[in-house]
C-alpha angles and dihedrals in degrees: 000000000000121000091244090053090049092050091049090058092053101049112347093126095039116116096229103162131181135339085228138348104225107189090192124200137197114329116229105181108046120211137260121206134158094350095311125112116212113201126229089252090054095050090045086059087051088051091051095048091050091052093052091047093054091045091054101051134051110190115234118187088355135079113236128213129172131199137177112248142195136182110313118251117272117239136192084265094050108031091151089076085082090062093056121099128248107292125180140161137104140293128209117209114195106197118221107193111057139170134186123251104189104312094332128094117225132176113260095197137013091252108128151149111243137209119185133185116188137175114228093358127150109208114260101342094179089061105027098048115106097231099192089064099034133083141161089290103041133032122195119185146168131225105214120228134196117275107230093246091056101041099093091047094052092046090062090052101047121034107251111239095188094095095042107123091229106026095048089070089068133062103273137158143157112257112214123213106291135168096340095317113113126224118293147161119253133197124178122192122192140155107294088353091279108158107243092215126084118215115224128230127241088249092054093049090050092049089049090049090052092053089045099057096068088041090055092048095052090050089050093051091056091048093050090048092051093045091052096038086232134192088015091059106045090184087070094058094104093054091044092050092049095050093046093050089052091052093047086050092052091047091051092050090049092053092050094052089044087060088052090052092050090052091045094051100033090116091048103043092118093050118107113269124238125168120226095227099021093251141025142200136210090266090061091057096042090051093053095252114161104231092200108046104006118235097280099065142025094219115106114237117245100189097082113044118188113236144177127187109266104264095231091058097053096074092041091059089071090065125083093258116087111231092205141348125233119201122188136166137173143107096141145027129263092234108055103048128039088204091061090048090057092043093055092040092055091049091047100041107021103045114088101230097172091055089051090052096045093044090061106025106024101031095168092063093063102031108142091002120123123223113265122181123217097250120204128172102301091218095057 
């Protein structure tokens, strides 16, 4: 018997609730993190979102916690995070494995289901970014879609939002497992439902690839020098020279294959770009792998479009008006845990999506109106 099933037997039907209900008000200080200054107004928006989320869900069989959130910290492995705009909001963690301390429930581990609402956020940037093309100044990313053969399977695992009477008005999709990120549900709200992301063309991706090859080689040269302690350690020159020649050879092979791709797709340079595997590396190009269709087919993939944030929105994200709202939730499946089923149904049926949209993009419609969730029986 799995740990989840055992936990269900102990407290799956108990109304456990929240660690704390915050009822945040106006923020007066703002927040600084990873080189970005979030204004008091932006953090007040995060407060409002958090309050609405707590008002819309009452944890059953799970211990709820809610926190304000901003864009995650950039690392040496994800420098492109710095290129992303101000993003702020809230995340709910519903903890799965619990134990009693006295009369109080606490989470025994960090395992949780999550629900995140962020202003100006792209989903899973640490996983969805195309690292070979991205850097500290530019972030290019995909939003993975379902392959036709997998669509029915995934719809049995994640409740489909496409037919929901409210949610279907907004951009929504099911995200499959991809690059370390597990399956999830996604909703994006923006003014007039215009997607804030711009899909690149094949020609644009090829041009970015051409620029990225020498950038990769310069980075590789630094890594090789550091690994071999050269020129400080002259005795390591032979190893340094060997590794350097291998890197130059790889870059030259990639350039040669890139020329082949430019010729192959010369009649399709203005077509929307999708990657066959959702991402690629230098080794793929050096080994002659077609990043758009794979080597087994001439049909361009459609599951992994290549996006960037629309340039005119980037600067606007620094203002106190969100340019779009990204909503994601996941961490489980609807079939193996009744608590997750209640969690997802609360998000889908209790949360007032129209109020959220109107609050940010049609303010006059909710002026002087308090947020009201669509309550249903919490045990359904």
